N, C-alpha and C positions, 0 to 999 in steps of 0.2 A: 138337117141344117147343113146348106153347101159353105165353101169358103166365099165364095159371092154373096150370098147373103149377111155372112159376118160381114168381109168387108164393107157392104150398103147400112146397116145398122152402126157400126162403126163411123162410118162417113156422117149420117145422120147426125148420130150423140156428139161427136167434134166438127159440127158446123162451125162455131164459133171458138174459138182460140182459148181454153181452159188458160186460168190464171198463171198456172204453174208452166207453162209455155213462154212468159214473159221474157224478152231478152233470149229465149233460145233462134238461133239459124240453124238449120238442118234439111236435108234431103234423107227419107229413110227411101229402102228400096227394100220390098219382100221379095223375094224371089219363092215362088211355092213350087215344089214336084209332086207327080204325081200324077194320078187319075184328074185331078182339078187343076193341073199347072195353069201357075197366070206369074204375073207380074207386076204389083201395083208400087205408086211412088207417092209419097208423102211428104211436102214440101212446106216448112214450116218458114216463114220468112214477113220480118215487120208485125208480128203476133196475128197473121192472117195461116188460113192453112187452106191448101192447093193440094187436091187427090189427082191421081193420075192412072188410067190403065198403059200399061207399058214402061217405058223407059225415055221421057223427054227430058229429065235434067240428068245432070250429075250428080251421082250419092254420095253423101259425107258420112254414110251407116250403110252396108247391106246384111241382109239377115237372110238367113238360105235355112227354109225346113219343109219339112213334105207337109204334104195337104193334113196327111193323119196326124199328125204333128200339131199342127196350127189349129185343127177342132180341138184337142185334147184339150190346148192350152184356153181355146175362148169358152169350153165345158168347164175348166177348173178340174180337170179330170191329170194335167200335168203342170207342175211350176214350172215357168220360164228358165229360175236359175236350173233345177235342176236338170231340164231339159239342154240349157247350154254345156252343163258339166258334163253331161251324160254324150256328147255329141249330138245330141236331134235339133240342135240348134247350132248352126256356125254364122259365125258376124266379121266382116272386115270393114275396117275405120274406125271409127271413134266410140268406142264399148262405153264410153261416161254417158252418150248421146243414147243409145240403145236402153239404157238401166233407167234413161229418165224417161223414154219413151213407155216401157215397159208397165214403172210406176202410174203414169198416166192412165196408159187402158186400165190397169188393174182399177182405177179408180172408176170410170167411167164406163168399164164393162164387166 
């Protein structure tokens, strides 16, 4: 499975804003490095989700991770909190938003 496959699966799973996002206003930017390098954004506004490839929005939380790290987190081989503590993930911006997103993704993927 590729990074793009996982992102597409997430888009389908989260096509409607889950109740956990009520009241959340955020723009997440996911910067993936490595062979499958890409940038994706998830904008949460008025309980609606907007996905984009590239950087059309100004992020409130930017997450940096390698393609292999992303794939390991998606498969359950790597815990996101452990990845953060060991430097495999770097976060700029609002950490609380990153933790909220992590909990939502864990529940829905």
